[in-house]
Residue, then its C-alpha position, 0 to 999 in steps of 0.5 A: x655749770x660746775x662739773x659740766x663737760x665742756x669740749x675743750x681743745x688745746x689752743x696755740x699761744x699767739x705769736x710772741x710766746x706765752x702759754x696756750x689759752x682758751x678763748x671764751x665767748x659769752x658774758x665773761x669774755x675771759x681768756x683762760x690758761x690751759x693748764x699743762x695737766x689738762x691740755x688734751x688733743x681735740x678728740x678728748x674732753x674734760x670737766x672744767x673745774x673752775x669757779x662758776x664766774x670763770x666758766x666760759x659760756x662757749x669755748x672754741x679752738x682758736x687754731x681750728x677757726x684760724x685754719x679754715x680756708x676762706x672761699x677765695x683761698x678755696x677758689x685759688x687752691x682748686x684752680x691750682x689743683x685743676x690746672x695740675x702741671x700747668x698751674x702758673x700765676x696767670x693761669x691760676x688767675x684765669x681759673x679763679x676768674x672763671x670759677x667765680x665768674x667775675x673779675x679778680x685782681x691779679x694781686x689778690x691771687x698772687x697774695x693768696x698763692x704766697x699765703x697758701x705756700x706759707x701754710x704749706x698747702x701748695x708748693x712752687x717751683x721756678x722754670x726757665x723762661x722762654x724767648x716769648x717771655x723775654x727769658x723771664x722765669x715762670x713759677x709753677x704751683x702744685x697742691x700738696x697733700x696738706x692742701x688736698x686735705x684742707x680742701x676736703x675738710x673745707x668741703x666736708x665742713x660746708x656740707x655739714x653746715x648746710x645739712x638740712x637746709x633747703x636750697x634756695x633759702x627763703x626769708x624768715x622775716 
């Protein structure tokens, strides 16, 4: 395996500092440091000139795996996008429940909205309350450009993954 090209991308260090690392899967399950001179953008590759016992069986980018949207995050983000200027908490909850065709806990939607806002995939604003709401303010959400990009990338990744598979799937057992 020495000299074989491996597609390797820069992986961010986990919180708490430290150097970037490449997580490896396979028999060795080692964490390899990314040497400053060998750190390349995701579009480049380079040979790993490491002793054979330290070569990973499979290397992947921790950041890309961590940044992929889950199905529930996609449902919430799509509900905000569909509601446009009328995307407030309860409206998003109803939109998610309708899209998934099941009951969803309000807390799950609000926690996901907070998480998406921390990731800068949505933004929120507060508007004055109405007498019907007892003067309580209402938080409205909108999808950011990064959120639209994340949704498009998620859809493209799913389409790529399903390419060539016939639906519905049949058991191979």
